[in-house]
Steps between C-alpha positions, in 0.01 A plus 500: 500500500426319819273786599306472187460125531364531849236758391157349574137552420244428757195321368156413640503282815535116419744553213877500519706820491625560147868599456700555175742240618222242538357611156839440346507162666160427378589592136805278529290203606261591211778477240625156641190331617215634288559334163157338525339845570655632164405189327135511628428866387669435163319175435169648585580797268568236216172314585319841486649581162409164364145525644448830325616359182218237536208712618569770237478236235241216554591372830667200370776595245787724617545811293861649558437825319179588696670417838808700418302806390304493821777494741733737312271798537651707788468483798331162495802256519620660829133513625495128471813462693387726761178307566682170522778635721240662735324156538812307536652750761283340773730209498775705670275499805560120509819318619652167441349259279165671504670772285570241233151341504338836514670591169386173344145546616484859370621354156237221532222744587570750222545227249162346614339839468630537145364152402160573653504837303571303172213263569266803564624668187428203294155446627387855561730754349610642830687412805436365845362755743445513870144523424516145369570379856143585602386265215662187625150315527516483116771250509255201552538242213728750313837310547499361135422843365772683704756243413432520131626858504860377559731456209828320478692840475397577853779260622754778426381684810560217740807311389752719697292463825491129467881499480541746784285278719676172403839657597362689803606240740870557400479874443282610784760407785748750341256769601524417889733797543265753341369744753209737479591827323256783579732761332504310164126445520445874564736599228333285242155590592566883513692498181241293304207702641679832421564404141135389459356813669724730298387334159137505607519878542713551175293238274138514665474845638731717287518303175127475418562525123787265453290183434668323792374441856562281797223510760201545281209272419467431133261340256774242431617299803800415277621846491482532876673175549781595248545840668520369858632137465294209662622586865399864437183418349364288774613773749308752310205256469492459878497876539207532261327218683514703819399816320199338312384332829403842627134604422484733198289824541426682188519873516233716337739556203556131465133435486441765244778337298311152522174668402663682206654168371153344495348793317785507236458108473142523395394471128160675439385302208132437388355150577536229229331174431683310783346716764268291719531205259482243797283704733326284760693191416709291739872548500770242569854615490742204457864571575702207364853436657780596265296509181700669233361635167754324267321165531156632388420367164838308472560130419796279597557185312175565335300518834321812632646595823191691620210354288237613754631856535542509110129398486385786714646748267218448264266667751740730684657843502875384474758760609811381334748780610442467875782518755569385856566785740569314827791574726619357825157359584482292186164326489356707785583809291303348220209456762538870607526664159205295348276607777614851583673637197792629713861412447675297788738676747867519383656333803371153637164362441183721525292216635741438791586863569151649458244228526226715654501785251198656352442507125214589247512145379309285236313290774381822675398663174310190393342442849358863452325359199341207691769242446619223744879487513733210576877432478629151492864361521597139508783577744523620864336835590845610636684433176609841389253619757231498240191428701536791746591738205213377266256539798622863565478562119133424520406146431194389710633151532843322451568131486836328517623147490329407829171504319590224247538131516866450443460187292762556231833690561723622224809725570417769735151369617166407369503411124327726267274221395355436848506869584293609194259209537429598852487875405248414227257356753560793736418752235175318409374586845586866474237758518485695183633745380843408632849605467741212570882538491700171503854399431669173390819345636624192322683669220751661747864477448720272469237343269568144619159357420490119581515283183147351551368855434694558175268576202753582243732283311843670476846384404727399802717796493218776489304287766796493743538876483325771687327611183364157450391482862321830444305377193395207684395693811307763302333226280384332815349811647342588159331156515352578850386855399319340204327241718418789757330713229316197352345434843386858518345460159332177606366672818355781289729766645691583201211668324514784764856493611810680371845353549807711502815294495858608536838389632628613842841549345735335239642165593769325293636813346498678856705226666677294245550719176870412514422123463256559232785684293734197551266263322620366176296609192240700697190604306495879461179550696651331807713801544229764467256671717714578801282666773175439300198331656157455327179661607207321358137626582260236395115505446317213344298699248772753416689492166880485554728803449861570547583825672849611434514800730797475747397456848586350843354351817395855639274521204285198584271688744386786283467275189281256673305771692428671164371175356293426802303826459683696785489866455883607459445766764490227763871421444675773304628675805635176653596266214864561375432281184295592206213341305658318214187497300471866489850661501729687273809396695701193390755429771557335834756549784692189616617452855853587401401835356512390146223634261372270237262560201482806287738783598290753710571862516754618759214636705323168496823306569574719802145461622515127446816455716368745762202279542716223665643752736150627570375157574780436751387811692139398469544152657764616766264778628177303449378797286169361404398468865479868535283532171198326652 
């Protein structure tokens, strides 16, 4: 027995000799001194379980059944424990009170990540990524918007940490006798890693038809999160960040696959009356912050919310079944899809990751037809890196907030009123024909429009809600758009100008849907139109018409190009969207992989979903650069 106890294993230089006797002693210390270790992994397990019950419901209300179903599918409960134990095992390399505080800090860190994930989920439908760290410049003036994503239920994830820190001054001294234990660290890391590796082989490699998987990207971030736990999800995300940071080179087979997708996506239909309807006219694309379709034509307390947009419908093509398709790049993704008809990348923001990419874009196409092109934002050029990206996309000129007189600030920056007044004067000086792309800003979440700008009379309860704030914000922006269009008309530009107006993404339903549903006696239409934004194409002399074909933001370029008299051959091999005025297809793919509209055939469904994967490869490989 004594001989066995003295059996040793020599390790790398710098680490102590491991003996069975020391291992037994270490395990003894673990039983008597590591109650906090057991508590920490167990409470993180409970927090993960609670977290999944939130994000697989609505992000705010806990659903016990959904959470239980997710973590009872083998081998996922043990996977959760393995990831947590592997992270926490590092604390065994620390001694004394550092050991105590390291466990508290790990608990704090993982709880903080869970809360940040919840905030991202409520805002964008996905979770925090390493890619988001490269977008920190976007945090300017967004504190109120970020804080508005918190909910009272989030306190659940921090209560125990507060108690641990409060009692720490008494509990930490008890850990003075704790010594480093490399054997325990090694044992926990090896056992956890071995279990994860074995299950990766069994589930991902050998069990391809089981319906379960561990380390695999999914259309649904919820599924990957549920399979790996918050700790495992972010470890996998870090690996994907490293892998995606490498340049993507498409093989000949990959290029053939891309070309085949574009060929299959084409609809060879004869021209109709919309072809070239606005040929030679100026084009203004106005992208309105957080404009949703559900307010168009609606009244609250017998007041029109968007009277000016409603007025435009009399002379517009109004696409009433139109959907947002933005992903991690939010508003910048809208800029991208409107001008390139290409889906954004699946990880991170396209404008941050690939700002210099080449596209066959709307500004390039119209420039080839003699147009002057200009992109205008009322924010800094570095916000979402839009200025560099839109320059690469093909705009001859770009203008950011530095051009404007900052004489009236609301929310994130220059008010829509001042901005559109100054833009109106700028456009008047443009050489014709021109294509001008501009975005608004004031109606950004959290919709805290100052009271002096309120134009609607709402009851106190509604006005104090996020929905009431949204109504006021959109009503204000609608007023400024009306004044902008009236100025164009007064200056004589409206007779020869087409205005395409759309939302960059949804707003109050995107960020505060749970609060809307908690309002007492809500009107039915308040709860409708999730993911829907309007597309309105206005021309002064045109008779209004509602187009009910289902579409999305990647369809803007081919639809506008068709109206402007561009030969479809100029964009069919590069535009991933379709012309909504000459199509037999009636569906759109949302960013989460959901198809909306009429049910397509299985072949069309597979092709539509494949398009998002193809777009990811196109952008990551800068595919269009090699087609010049």
